[in-house]
TORKE-14513 format. One line per 8 residues: number of its first residue (from 0); their letters; for each residue x, y, z of C-alpha. Coordinates in pm, whole numbers. Layout:
N
NUM> a> X:Y:Z  ...
This chain:
405
0> mgsalpig> -6:-3:5  281:223:-67  552:405:156  439:658:435  342:1008:320  589:1291:374  594:1515:688  464:1870:601
8> dpappdga> 232:2134:720  -129:2084:747  -329:2134:424  -633:2359:479  -965:2188:460  -1084:2395:150  -730:2298:-35  -708:2674:-102
16> lpadlrvd> -341:2784:-229  -142:3031:-13  -262:3395:-79  99:3493:-197  170:3208:-461  217:3346:-797  145:3077:-1080  340:3139:-1392
24> psvdfgvy> 75:3118:-1660  350:3019:-1937  431:2717:-1735  262:2386:-1843  6:2235:-1636  -32:1860:-1630  -289:1631:-1479  -215:1294:-1316
32> lhvpfcrv> -523:1074:-1228  -436:784:-993  -636:460:-1022  -520:257:-685  -684:-86:-783  -501:-401:-878  -597:-750:-884  -285:-888:-704
40> rcgycdfn> -15:-711:-525  318:-761:-714  620:-869:-477  834:-567:-587  575:-281:-557  575:-4:-332  297:225:-513  -19:330:-328
48> tytsdelr> -242:70:-457  -505:-190:-322  -658:-512:-398  -1023:-575:-346  -987:-731:10  -781:-416:114  -1059:-140:11  -1235:-145:367
56> garqdqya> -1508:80:304  -1432:228:-41  -1581:85:-367  -1439:27:-701  -1742:128:-899  -1754:453:-716  -1418:581:-799  -1485:768:-1077
64> dtllreva> -1753:982:-917  -1531:1018:-610  -1238:1147:-820  -1442:1401:-1002  -1538:1564:-683  -1157:1635:-641  -1160:1778:-1003  -1451:2026:-909
72> lardvmgd> -1274:2107:-592  -965:2181:-775  -1134:2406:-1061  -1242:2618:-772  -925:2631:-606  -717:2706:-924  -981:2940:-1040  -972:3151:-707
80> agalrpas> -589:3186:-737  -624:3295:-1083  -417:2996:-1205  -649:2808:-1455  -465:2664:-1758  -564:2392:-2003  -408:2058:-1918  -121:2005:-2182
88> tvffgggt> -83:1641:-2047  -299:1387:-1891  -187:1053:-1717  -362:787:-1584  -139:587:-1347  -202:314:-1076  -243:49:-1006  -405:-84:-1300
96> ptllppgd> -636:216:-1445  -764:-26:-1703  -939:-256:-1429  -1189:20:-1446  -1442:8:-1712  -1331:234:-2016  -1641:477:-1972  -1532:546:-1616
104> larmlagv> -1202:642:-1765  -1355:859:-2004  -1595:1048:-1768  -1290:1115:-1557  -1123:1273:-1887  -1419:1459:-1974  -1422:1593:-1623  -1078:1721:-1638
112> raafgiad> -1182:1877:-1986  -1492:2038:-1854  -1275:2187:-1554  -984:2315:-1703  -989:2246:-2058  -745:2025:-2235  -489:2206:-2481  -469:2136:-2851
120> gaevtvea> -250:1846:-2928  -239:1745:-2571  -85:1400:-2474  -340:1160:-2273  -161:859:-2169  -330:555:-1977  -111:271:-1810  -254:-85:-1893
128> npdtvtda> -216:-451:-1786  -175:-645:-2097  -476:-871:-2000  -722:-596:-1965  -651:-459:-2325  -920:-539:-2607  -1001:-377:-2925  -1316:-256:-2766
136> vaaelaaa> -1133:-113:-2464  -860:75:-2664  -1132:188:-2902  -1338:334:-2662  -1058:507:-2482  -922:659:-2815  -1269:795:-2856  -1264:960:-2543
144> gvtrmsvg> -950:1147:-2617  -664:917:-2521  -367:933:-2742  -118:697:-2567  -103:344:-2382  172:254:-2165  178:-133:-2156  325:-291:-1849
152> mqssvphv> 514:-578:-1997  822:-602:-1742  936:-912:-1898  880:-1176:-2177  1030:-1465:-1955  780:-1637:-1756  1032:-1741:-1451  1115:-1360:-1431
160> laaldrth> 756:-1248:-1420  657:-1523:-1163  943:-1369:-944  781:-1020:-988  428:-1173:-905  317:-1048:-1252  25:-1276:-1340  -45:-1137:-1716
168> dpanvrta> -14:-1377:-1991  298:-1272:-2172  135:-1334:-2515  -119:-1080:-2438  139:-775:-2457  153:-846:-2822  -238:-845:-2824  -253:-552:-2614
176> vaaarrag> -27:-330:-2837  -187:-452:-3166  -524:-340:-3016  -402:9:-2915  -234:20:-3271  -564:-52:-3454  -736:220:-3203  -454:481:-3350
184> lqvsvdli> -276:525:-3009  92:567:-2976  247:290:-2748  507:258:-2487  616:-52:-2347  759:-91:-1981  1031:-314:-1855  1198:-407:-1546
192> ygtpgesl> 1549:-557:-1529  1748:-711:-1232  1475:-935:-1102  1642:-1210:-891  1692:-1505:-1110  1734:-1315:-1412  2013:-1381:-1637  2149:-1143:-1909
200> ddwrdsve> 2018:-1372:-2175  1684:-1352:-2000  1703:-980:-2023  1829:-979:-2373  1509:-1196:-2488  1270:-936:-2315  1440:-640:-2499  1426:-803:-2835
208> tavglepd> 1077:-903:-2770  987:-574:-2689  1174:-414:-2996  994:-673:-3218  654:-528:-3102  759:-196:-3290  636:59:-2996  682:425:-2994
216> hisayali> 864:431:-2683  1045:187:-2427  1108:229:-2051  1359:32:-1883  1370:54:-1501  1618:-118:-1272  1461:-326:-993  1464:-135:-658
224> iedgtkla> 1397:-326:-329  1158:-93:-142  1125:-159:238  793:-314:311  746:-523:7  720:-896:-18  1051:-895:-237  1231:-713:40
232> rqirrgev> 1106:-964:304  1217:-1259:90  1574:-1077:54  1596:-1038:412  1487:-1406:500  1772:-1535:239  1491:-1675:14  1598:-1499:-310
240> aapdddlq> 1918:-1307:-398  1922:-931:-392  1979:-775:-720  2348:-773:-841  2469:-400:-922  2722:-519:-1185  2476:-740:-1365  2227:-453:-1345
248> admyelvd> 2491:-233:-1523  2550:-477:-1783  2167:-506:-1839  2150:-118:-1890  2412:-108:-2138  2269:-385:-2323  1924:-249:-2339  2100:113:-2447
256> tqlhaagf> 2286:-60:-2727  1991:-289:-2854  1739:15:-2847  1996:235:-3038  2042:-13:-3288  1657:-33:-3332  1635:326:-3383  1558:439:-3032
264> dwyevsnw> 1724:731:-2872  1748:778:-2496  1605:1122:-2365  1613:1034:-1978  1804:769:-1813  1536:508:-1818  1347:615:-2119  1389:570:-2500
272> arspdrrs> 1182:706:-2796  1176:649:-3181  1184:1032:-3246  1119:1332:-3012  747:1345:-3077  721:1011:-2923  880:1109:-2574  654:1096:-2282
280> rhnlaywr> 560:1486:-2254  406:1419:-1907  690:1263:-1734  938:1540:-1921  712:1812:-1740  817:1640:-1398  1171:1627:-1504  1156:2015:-1608
288> gadwwgfg> 976:2119:-1291  643:2194:-1451  318:2232:-1255  58:1951:-1215  -241:1833:-1009  -231:1480:-912  -606:1349:-827  -664:1043:-624
296> pgahshva> -553:899:-290  -173:934:-226  -133:1138:-534  117:1446:-526  64:1767:-671  304:2085:-756  191:2437:-832  441:2730:-823
304> glrwwnvk> 683:2571:-586  405:2448:-367  385:2054:-304  103:1872:-158  -6:1517:-114  -340:1341:-51  -451:1103:219  -364:732:120
312> hpaayaqr> -640:501:151  -947:512:-94  -1196:499:195  -1032:821:374  -985:1008:33  -1373:934:-28  -1484:1034:312  -1292:1379:291
320> laagespa> -1452:1460:-40  -1803:1342:62  -1777:1585:340  -1683:1851:118  -1315:1895:238  -992:1865:20  -822:1526:35  -489:1682:86
328> agrerpda> -299:1563:381  -20:1791:406  193:2032:219  536:2223:191  708:2491:-6  1069:2387:-25  1340:2665:6  1573:2785:-271
336> aartlesv> 1839:2528:-160  1608:2253:-172  1464:2351:-499  1806:2379:-665  1892:2040:-538  1572:1880:-708  1635:2058:-1028  2009:1923:-1042
344> llrsrire> 1854:1570:-963  1568:1592:-1221  1729:1779:-1500  2067:1615:-1488  1864:1289:-1595  1728:1435:-1932  1919:1444:-2264  1842:1826:-2304
352> glpvselq> 2071:1840:-1975  2100:2111:-1712  2246:2464:-1781  2590:2490:-1600  2498:2853:-1508  2226:2701:-1276  2482:2521:-1051  2630:2675:-748
360> segrqava> 2985:2751:-747  3089:2421:-602  2904:2236:-855  3048:2461:-1150  3401:2384:-1018  3326:1996:-1019  3258:2013:-1401  3594:1967:-1518
368> sliadgli> 3663:1646:-1302  3325:1487:-1421  3448:1538:-1782  3784:1393:-1716  3618:1085:-1548  3380:1062:-1871  3060:1111:-1670  2947:1407:-1874
376> dghaavrg> 2982:1511:-2221  3283:1744:-2257  3140:1941:-2577  2790:1964:-2438  2955:2131:-2098  3157:2360:-2322  2846:2485:-2464  2703:2542:-2098
384> tivltlrg> 2487:2231:-2064  2550:1918:-1834  2447:1619:-2048  2531:1255:-1904  2748:1007:-2096  2653:639:-2082  2876:572:-1801  2713:887:-1645
392> rlladavv> 2384:741:-1673  2492:443:-1482  2665:646:-1204  2368:938:-1221  2356:955:-842  2736:1017:-816  2705:1290:-1078  2431:1464:-866
400> raltd> 2639:1445:-557  2927:1600:-723  2736:1872:-862  2555:1945:-531  2815:1881:-264
């Protein structure tokens, strides 16, 4: 059911933004819609998700109506602050959004459109479990305004999927991608590497299978062992081995090489696209520090430097909204130092890079040694931008420490 919420200041019951908050109308505004339902809990997952026996008073069939109450509240809050902007991106994440009927997702999207407007050419993404996608589902989502589907493949190898507690049929990944294509949607495929028991050959098979699906976009994330998950407990008891850092590095180099050969270019440490117009604009907005409102239990939001987060459990979320109150549990306004650190952390991960001019003096002094160590591109640095090399992507955390210590 996810990690603990941050500790911050209390959020006002009406959700009002601080009176001194100044919103830049030129900054993109994104919408994240969290659907916290899953059929089973994957052993590695630390997201705020719930199976049917964990809902305790919340109802999946009422969720769309509940979330639309928060959309209405957000419309009032943003309108009172003079900060209404059409959504440039919308992202249905989870959980498993496609566990809800497509009509519910369509109503949620229509609610966002009515409250804020959706910009011309906006990117609208739905995450999907391969077992839940049919031609009818994909067509209904496309008719509602969805433009992109992100399919949770994770692996093509049955024993790797079993280790992750993924229950989907690997054959259904191809079926889901084909259905999305027929509906006219862009397609992204998500992979995970470094699962206990996964060999380099297993990983090569998954990458080759993903490339063979001919998606527009591929994400490949290293498995991270989160405290409190089933997988963390299995590792602690010695039932399975912890991920091997060296093997994960080999896997990253393999996927980067294979995807480059197949016509994909990296644009963020864990993301590759066939062309710039196939990149995830919603996720790029996070890395660039844009504004967004996250709807749903446990969702996080950011507007003009103010951050807030909702109560986690769907029942508590529904109760707050039914009472006419904001579901926000807390909020904070990071100071300048924290904002600078976050900007370096996020923007150094993307291919367009981080302007050297935005670094503190200590960070600028570290640039020469990072070039010498082969961690950042020397030519880009001379032109005034920090861009990670392949080795730098493997050691991105070390680069950030050098630029901020």
